[in-house]
VOZAZA-782542 format. One record per residue (C-alpha): residue number from 1; residue in three letters; x, y, z. Coordinates in nm, 4 decimals, padded with zeros to 6 digits. Layout:
BEGIN
<node k="NUM" r="ALA" x="X" y="Y" z="Z"/>
...
//
This chain:
BEGIN
<node k="1" r="UNK" x="-00.8695" y="03.6177" z="-00.9794"/>
<node k="2" r="UNK" x="-01.1170" y="03.4284" z="-00.7619"/>
<node k="3" r="UNK" x="-00.8454" y="03.2682" z="-00.5462"/>
<node k="4" r="UNK" x="-00.7106" y="03.6101" z="-00.4491"/>
<node k="5" r="UNK" x="-01.0571" y="03.7220" z="-00.3385"/>
<node k="6" r="UNK" x="-01.0986" y="03.4139" z="-00.1191"/>
<node k="7" r="UNK" x="-00.7532" y="03.4630" z="00.0307"/>
<node k="8" r="UNK" x="-00.8213" y="03.8288" z="00.1056"/>
<node k="9" r="UNK" x="-01.1551" y="03.7479" z="00.2706"/>
<node k="10" r="UNK" x="-00.9999" y="03.4751" z="00.4831"/>
<node k="11" r="UNK" x="-00.7572" y="03.7130" z="00.6514"/>
<node k="12" r="UNK" x="-01.0039" y="04.0023" z="00.6644"/>
<node k="13" r="UNK" x="-01.2122" y="03.8142" z="00.9220"/>
<node k="14" r="UNK" x="-00.9253" y="03.7768" z="01.1669"/>
<node k="15" r="UNK" x="-00.5931" y="03.9076" z="01.0359"/>
<node k="16" r="UNK" x="-00.3900" y="03.7531" z="01.3196"/>
<node k="17" r="UNK" x="-00.5418" y="03.4043" z="01.3174"/>
<node k="18" r="UNK" x="-00.2463" y="03.1658" z="01.3107"/>
<node k="19" r="UNK" x="-00.3963" y="02.8903" z="01.0973"/>
<node k="20" r="UNK" x="-00.5545" y="03.1358" z="00.8542"/>
<node k="21" r="UNK" x="-00.2209" y="03.3101" z="00.8091"/>
<node k="22" r="UNK" x="-00.0449" y="02.9798" z="00.7467"/>
<node k="23" r="UNK" x="-00.3041" y="02.8709" z="00.4891"/>
<node k="24" r="UNK" x="-00.2941" y="03.2094" z="00.3186"/>
<node k="25" r="UNK" x="00.0859" y="03.1943" z="00.3025"/>
<node k="26" r="UNK" x="00.0740" y="02.8430" z="00.1603"/>
<node k="27" r="UNK" x="-00.1913" y="02.9493" z="-00.0914"/>
<node k="28" r="UNK" x="00.0246" y="03.2353" z="-00.2117"/>
<node k="29" r="UNK" x="00.3142" y="02.9920" z="-00.2544"/>
<node k="30" r="UNK" x="00.0936" y="02.7556" z="-00.4542"/>
<node k="31" r="UNK" x="-00.0061" y="03.0482" z="-00.6767"/>
<node k="32" r="UNK" x="00.3588" y="03.1410" z="-00.7299"/>
<node k="33" r="UNK" x="00.3268" y="03.4624" z="-00.5276"/>
<node k="34" r="UNK" x="00.6271" y="03.4178" z="-00.2997"/>
<node k="35" r="UNK" x="00.6562" y="03.7851" z="-00.2061"/>
<node k="36" r="UNK" x="00.2958" y="03.7907" z="-00.0842"/>
<node k="37" r="UNK" x="00.3585" y="03.4646" z="00.0998"/>
<node k="38" r="UNK" x="00.6637" y="03.6098" z="00.2734"/>
<node k="39" r="UNK" x="00.4696" y="03.9133" z="00.3924"/>
<node k="40" r="UNK" x="00.1996" y="03.6995" z="00.5561"/>
<node k="41" r="UNK" x="00.4301" y="03.4269" z="00.6867"/>
<node k="42" r="UNK" x="00.6818" y="03.6682" z="00.8369"/>
<node k="43" r="UNK" x="00.4009" y="03.8421" z="01.0247"/>
<node k="44" r="UNK" x="00.2660" y="03.5063" z="01.1398"/>
<node k="45" r="UNK" x="00.6105" y="03.3949" z="01.2563"/>
<node k="46" r="UNK" x="00.6493" y="03.7181" z="01.4543"/>
<node k="47" r="UNK" x="00.3042" y="03.7013" z="01.6128"/>
<node k="48" r="UNK" x="00.3157" y="03.3286" z="01.6886"/>
<node k="49" r="UNK" x="00.6763" y="03.2667" z="01.7862"/>
<node k="50" r="UNK" x="00.6006" y="02.9265" z="01.9365"/>
<node k="51" r="UNK" x="00.4842" y="02.7967" z="01.5976"/>
<node k="52" r="UNK" x="00.7204" y="02.6363" z="01.3472"/>
<node k="53" r="UNK" x="00.4884" y="02.5808" z="01.0520"/>
<node k="54" r="UNK" x="00.4866" y="02.9381" z="00.9225"/>
<node k="55" r="UNK" x="00.8623" y="02.9458" z="00.9670"/>
<node k="56" r="UNK" x="00.8974" y="02.6263" z="00.7626"/>
<node k="57" r="UNK" x="00.6898" y="02.7719" z="00.4788"/>
<node k="58" r="UNK" x="00.9127" y="03.0803" z="00.4885"/>
<node k="59" r="UNK" x="01.2037" y="02.8548" z="00.3963"/>
<node k="60" r="UNK" x="01.0130" y="02.7524" z="00.0833"/>
<node k="61" r="UNK" x="00.9178" y="03.1095" z="-00.0014"/>
<node k="62" r="UNK" x="01.2731" y="03.2403" z="00.0336"/>
<node k="63" r="UNK" x="01.4027" y="02.9468" z="-00.1683"/>
<node k="64" r="UNK" x="01.1541" y="03.0206" z="-00.4466"/>
<node k="65" r="UNK" x="01.2762" y="03.3817" z="-00.4453"/>
<node k="66" r="UNK" x="01.6403" y="03.2603" z="-00.4543"/>
<node k="67" r="UNK" x="01.7136" y="03.4358" z="-00.1263"/>
<node k="68" r="UNK" x="01.9482" y="03.1680" z="00.0023"/>
<node k="69" r="UNK" x="02.0736" y="03.3571" z="00.3078"/>
<node k="70" r="UNK" x="01.7201" y="03.4280" z="00.4276"/>
<node k="71" r="UNK" x="01.6226" y="03.0676" z="00.3551"/>
<node k="72" r="UNK" x="01.9178" y="02.9463" z="00.5606"/>
<node k="73" r="UNK" x="01.8269" y="03.1690" z="00.8553"/>
<node k="74" r="UNK" x="01.4632" y="03.0602" z="00.8326"/>
<node k="75" r="UNK" x="01.5725" y="02.6941" z="00.8197"/>
<node k="76" r="UNK" x="01.7751" y="02.7318" z="01.1411"/>
<node k="77" r="UNK" x="01.4900" y="02.9093" z="01.3162"/>
<node k="78" r="UNK" x="01.2508" y="02.6365" z="01.1997"/>
<node k="79" r="UNK" x="01.4824" y="02.3744" z="01.3478"/>
<node k="80" r="UNK" x="01.4988" y="02.5628" z="01.6780"/>
<node k="81" r="UNK" x="01.1211" y="02.5995" z="01.6945"/>
<node k="82" r="UNK" x="01.0637" y="02.2313" z="01.6174"/>
<node k="83" r="UNK" x="01.3084" y="02.1313" z="01.8911"/>
<node k="84" r="UNK" x="01.1384" y="02.3637" z="02.1382"/>
<node k="85" r="UNK" x="00.7966" y="02.2260" z="02.0435"/>
<node k="86" r="UNK" x="00.9196" y="01.8697" z="02.1032"/>
<node k="87" r="UNK" x="01.0747" y="01.9658" z="02.4367"/>
<node k="88" r="UNK" x="00.7536" y="02.1199" z="02.5651"/>
<node k="89" r="UNK" x="00.5490" y="01.8138" z="02.4705"/>
<node k="90" r="UNK" x="00.7500" y="01.5821" z="02.6936"/>
//
């Protein structure tokens, strides 16, 4: 599939690029590939712990996979990261 090739090339250039990882994770979700999305988004969330966007997409991925406990944990972590982001902007 052409979309998979584009996704693979995007991360091949810089596998730890935060925005690229987020877009790749979102793209996998849009293609219905939640397991692939989780792999990328979990790595992004670990590498970029001050970012909440990858964490928020993880909630969607876990929900799509019917992993409600993981989705709940990801939701709480997303909330904490959003709060921390807002605190540091003041």
